[in-house]
C-alpha positions as CSV (number, residue, x, y, z in Angstrom):
1,M,98.9,82.3,83.2
2,S,97.4,84.9,85.4
3,T,95.9,88.0,83.7
4,E,95.7,90.0,87.0
5,S,97.3,93.4,86.8
6,P,100.2,94.0,89.2
7,L,99.7,96.6,91.9
8,P,101.4,99.9,91.6
9,P,104.9,100.2,93.3
10,T,103.4,102.0,96.3
11,A,101.0,99.1,97.1
12,A,103.5,97.4,99.4
13,T,104.2,100.6,101.3
14,L,100.5,101.2,101.8
15,S,99.9,97.7,103.1
16,R,101.9,98.2,106.3
17,P,100.6,98.4,109.9
18,S,100.0,102.1,109.6
19,R,97.1,101.3,107.2
20,I,94.3,100.5,109.6
21,R,91.5,98.2,108.4
22,C,88.1,99.5,107.3
23,L,85.4,98.6,109.9
24,V,82.0,98.1,108.3
25,H,82.9,100.8,105.8
26,I,81.6,103.6,108.0
27,S,84.3,103.8,110.7
28,L,86.5,106.9,110.4
29,F,89.0,105.5,112.9
30,A,89.7,102.4,110.8
31,I,90.9,104.3,107.8
32,A,91.2,108.1,108.2
33,L,94.0,108.0,110.9
34,A,96.4,105.7,109.3
35,G,100.0,106.6,109.6
36,L,99.4,108.8,112.6
37,G,100.6,108.3,116.2
38,I,100.5,108.9,119.9
39,L,103.9,108.6,121.4
40,E,104.3,107.4,125.0
41,G,106.8,108.1,127.7
42,S,108.3,111.1,129.4
43,S,107.3,114.6,128.7
44,T,108.8,118.0,129.2
45,S,107.5,121.5,130.0
46,A,105.6,123.5,127.5
47,D,108.4,126.0,127.1
48,A,110.8,123.6,125.4
49,V,113.0,125.3,122.8
50,H,112.6,124.3,119.2
51,P,115.4,124.8,116.6
52,Q,113.2,127.0,114.4
53,P,110.4,129.5,115.3
54,L,106.9,128.2,114.8
55,P,104.3,130.0,112.8
56,S,102.2,132.3,114.9
57,S,99.1,130.4,113.7
58,A,98.6,126.8,114.7
59,D,96.4,126.3,111.6
60,Q,99.3,127.4,109.4
61,F,101.7,125.0,111.2
62,V,99.3,122.1,110.6
63,N,99.0,123.1,106.9
64,E,102.7,123.0,106.6
65,V,103.2,119.6,108.3
66,L,100.3,117.4,107.1
67,P,100.9,117.8,103.3
68,H,104.6,116.9,104.0
69,E,103.4,113.9,106.1
70,V,101.3,112.6,103.2
71,E,104.2,113.1,100.7
72,A,106.6,111.3,103.0
73,Q,104.3,108.3,103.1
74,L,104.0,108.3,99.4
75,Q,107.8,108.4,98.9
76,D,108.5,105.7,101.5
77,H,108.8,102.3,99.7
78,T,110.8,100.6,102.5
79,L,109.9,97.0,103.3
80,W,110.2,95.6,106.8
81,T,110.1,92.5,108.9
82,Y,108.8,93.1,112.3
83,L,106.8,91.7,115.3
84,E,103.1,92.3,115.6
85,R,101.3,91.6,118.8
86,K,97.5,92.0,118.8
87,Q,94.5,91.0,120.7
88,V,92.0,88.8,118.8
89,D,88.8,87.9,120.5
90,G,90.4,88.4,123.9
91,V,93.5,86.3,123.0
92,W,96.9,88.0,122.6
93,K,98.8,86.7,119.6
94,L,102.3,87.4,118.5
95,F,103.1,87.3,114.8
96,H,106.4,87.5,112.9
97,V,105.7,89.5,109.7
98,Y,107.6,89.9,106.4
99,Q,106.7,92.5,103.8
100,T,107.5,92.0,100.1
101,Q,106.6,93.7,96.9
102,E,104.2,90.9,96.2
103,G,102.4,91.3,99.6
104,Q,103.1,90.4,103.2
105,I,102.8,87.2,105.1
106,D,102.9,86.5,108.8
107,R,103.7,83.5,111.1
108,L,102.0,83.0,114.4
109,V,104.7,82.3,117.1
110,E,103.0,82.9,120.4
111,V,99.6,82.8,122.1
112,N,98.9,84.5,125.4
113,G,102.7,84.6,126.1
114,Q,103.1,80.9,125.3
115,R,105.3,79.8,122.4
116,L,103.7,77.5,119.9
117,T,104.7,73.9,120.0
118,P,106.7,72.4,117.1
119,A,103.5,70.7,115.8
120,Q,101.6,74.0,115.9
121,L,104.5,75.8,114.1
122,E,104.4,73.1,111.5
123,D,100.7,73.8,111.0
124,E,101.5,77.5,110.6
125,D,104.1,76.7,108.0
126,Q,101.6,74.6,106.0
127,R,99.1,77.4,106.2
128,I,101.7,79.8,104.8
129,Q,102.5,77.5,102.0
130,R,98.8,77.2,101.1
131,L,98.6,80.9,101.1
132,I,101.5,81.6,98.8
133,S,100.4,78.9,96.5
134,R,97.4,81.1,95.8
135,P,99.0,84.4,95.0
136,S,95.6,85.9,93.9
137,Q,94.5,85.9,97.5
138,V,97.7,87.7,98.6
139,R,97.1,90.3,95.8
140,Q,93.4,90.7,96.8
141,R,94.4,91.5,100.4
142,Q,97.2,93.8,99.2
143,K,94.7,95.7,97.0
144,R,92.2,96.1,99.8
145,E,95.0,97.5,102.0
146,H,96.3,99.7,99.2
147,D,92.8,101.2,98.6
148,D,92.4,101.8,102.4
149,G,95.8,103.5,102.4
150,V,94.8,105.8,99.5
151,Q,91.6,106.7,101.2
152,A,93.4,107.4,104.5
153,Q,95.8,109.8,102.7
154,N,92.9,111.6,101.0
155,L,91.2,112.0,104.4
156,L,94.5,113.2,106.0
157,R,94.7,115.9,103.3
158,M,91.2,117.1,104.5
159,F,92.2,117.2,108.1
160,P,93.4,120.9,108.2
161,A,90.1,122.1,106.7
162,A,88.0,119.9,109.0
163,F,89.4,121.2,112.3
164,R,90.6,124.2,114.1
165,F,93.9,124.0,115.9
166,Q,95.5,125.6,119.0
167,Y,99.0,125.3,120.3
168,D,99.0,123.4,123.6
169,G,102.6,123.5,124.7
170,A,105.4,121.1,123.9
171,Q,106.7,117.6,124.8
172,G,110.4,117.4,124.3
173,S,111.1,118.4,120.7
174,L,107.5,117.8,119.7
175,V,104.8,120.5,119.5
176,R,101.5,119.6,121.0
177,L,98.2,120.9,119.6
178,R,94.5,120.5,120.4
179,F,92.0,120.2,117.6
180,T,88.2,120.8,117.5
181,P,85.7,120.6,114.7
182,N,85.5,123.4,112.2
183,P,81.8,124.3,112.0
184,Q,82.3,125.6,108.5
185,F,83.6,122.3,107.2
186,Q,81.2,120.6,104.7
187,P,81.4,116.8,104.9
188,T,81.5,115.0,101.5
189,D,80.4,111.6,102.6
190,H,79.7,109.4,105.7
191,T,83.3,109.1,106.6
192,T,84.0,112.8,106.7
193,Q,80.8,113.4,108.6
194,V,82.5,112.0,111.6
195,F,84.9,115.0,111.7
196,H,82.1,117.1,113.1
197,H,81.9,114.9,116.2
198,M,85.6,114.5,117.0
199,E,88.2,116.3,119.0
200,G,91.6,115.5,120.5
201,T,95.3,116.3,120.6
202,M,98.3,115.7,118.3
203,L,102.0,116.0,118.4
204,L,104.0,117.4,115.4
205,D,107.7,117.1,114.7
206,P,108.7,120.6,113.5
207,E,112.1,119.5,112.3
208,Q,111.1,116.6,110.1
209,K,107.6,118.0,109.5
210,R,105.9,114.7,110.5
211,L,102.7,114.2,112.3
212,A,104.2,112.3,115.3
213,A,101.0,111.8,117.4
214,I,97.3,112.0,117.5
215,N,94.5,110.7,119.7
216,G,90.8,111.5,119.5
217,T,87.4,111.0,121.0
218,L,83.9,111.1,119.6
219,T,82.2,113.8,121.6
220,S,78.7,113.0,120.5
221,E,76.8,110.2,118.7
222,V,77.3,110.1,115.0
223,K,74.2,109.2,113.0
224,F,74.3,108.2,109.4
225,F,71.1,109.2,107.5
226,A,69.4,110.1,110.7
227,G,70.4,106.7,112.1
228,L,68.9,104.6,109.3
229,L,72.3,103.4,108.1
230,G,73.7,103.1,111.6
231,H,75.5,105.1,114.2
232,L,78.7,105.4,116.2
233,D,78.4,105.8,120.0
234,K,79.6,108.8,121.8
235,G,82.9,108.2,123.6
236,G,84.7,106.1,121.0
237,T,88.4,106.6,121.1
238,F,91.5,106.0,119.0
239,A,95.2,106.2,119.7
240,V,97.9,105.3,117.2
241,T,101.6,105.5,117.7
242,Q,104.1,106.3,115.0
243,Q,107.8,106.7,115.5
244,E,111.1,107.0,113.6
245,V,112.3,103.4,113.4
246,S,115.3,104.3,111.2
247,P,116.6,107.7,110.2
248,H,113.8,109.6,108.5
249,L,111.7,106.4,108.2
250,W,108.5,106.3,110.4
251,E,106.3,103.4,111.2
252,V,103.3,102.8,113.5
253,T,104.3,101.0,116.7
254,V,101.1,101.1,118.8
255,M,97.4,101.2,117.8
256,H,94.3,101.3,119.9
257,V,90.8,101.7,118.5
258,H,87.8,101.4,120.9
259,M,84.4,102.1,119.3
260,R,80.9,100.8,119.4
261,G,77.7,101.4,117.5
262,K,75.3,99.9,115.1
263,A,75.4,99.4,111.3
264,L,72.7,98.7,108.8
265,F,70.3,95.9,109.8
266,F,71.3,96.4,113.4
267,K,74.7,94.8,113.0
268,T,76.8,95.6,116.0
269,I,80.0,97.6,115.4
270,D,82.5,96.6,118.1
271,A,85.9,97.8,117.1
272,Q,88.3,96.9,119.9
273,E,91.8,96.9,118.5
274,D,95.0,96.8,120.6
275,E,98.1,96.2,118.6
276,T,101.8,96.8,118.9
277,Y,104.6,96.6,116.3
278,S,108.3,96.4,117.1
279,D,111.8,95.2,116.1
280,F,111.7,96.6,112.6
281,Q,114.4,95.4,110.3
282,P,114.6,96.3,106.6
283,V,113.9,93.7,103.9
284,P,115.6,93.7,100.5
285,S,113.2,95.0,97.8
286,D,113.7,91.9,95.6
287,T,112.6,89.4,98.4
288,T,109.9,87.1,97.1
289,L,107.0,85.6,99.0
290,H,108.6,82.1,98.9
291,Q,111.9,83.6,100.3
292,A,109.9,85.4,103.0
293,A,108.2,82.1,103.9
294,E,111.6,80.4,104.3
295,L,113.0,83.3,106.3
296,L,110.0,83.1,108.7
297,K,110.4,79.4,109.0
298,Q,114.1,79.7,109.8
299,A,113.7,82.6,112.2
300,P,114.7,81.7,115.8
301,I,111.9,80.7,118.0
302,D,113.2,82.7,121.0
303,L,112.1,86.0,119.5
304,P,112.5,89.0,121.8
305,P,109.4,90.2,123.6
306,V,107.4,92.7,121.8
307,R,108.2,96.2,122.9
308,A,107.0,99.5,121.4
309,K,109.9,101.9,121.5
310,T,108.2,105.0,122.8
311,Q,109.2,108.5,123.5
312,A,106.4,110.8,124.8
313,R,102.8,110.7,125.9
314,V,100.1,113.0,124.5
315,K,98.5,114.8,127.4
316,N,94.8,115.6,127.3
């Protein structure tokens, strides 16, 4: 009998696509900006009318929204099945994903727009069976993603202190802001050191008090211990899309991370992530990994094309 401790109830909600993987343990983009987004589509003029007057200070507005964003993430225990399309070593792959309280599993169904053959799907099903026969591996992955999610939320709490904010108009019902480093902010570790080298824009939803959009750019090279532990190159960018996929439930639908640099012992950092998530459907909370595996196997092969339901584009 396994003696491993179960993960806390929030573990499954933290191991969702909004929890971005840690890259060589020094990449801010991979963990600090989880759950945030850049919404694409049409925009409106900066004089759009909002249902409630905004605080005169953009800093105050951010201080009202971001704590609510973190709390909303903590309270959201919804499980989903969805489609994930991502680029892996130059190859576009489409996965059908199921989340459960025990962890999440995925089934590859398409490569570069071509559906897998029956033989390839059989190989996938065998891979999934091998995975769920070793639940400790699923739990280890879930724990890593849970820990990344916790760190992401801690960094998000620091965001208002790390930057200065200015109103920059509106896009539909969303408020656009620009952020620049706060020179008085004191980094606490390598990750927060990146805050001094980053600027960008964000969209906030004033009605639901959610951080609806953010993108950013490294405006200068980031050196860790004067470059001895590595560096991140100037010009690195991120853009992550979050939207309301069900009333008052928000999930990431698009993620782009493009960053280069060097880590310890001259290991190259080459974070080129392009991913989309779509077709979210809720999963009962009592679904097991074995049930999820059967549901993935029985899902129709003619899955709809991945499409990120988008609303507005952040303008730089």
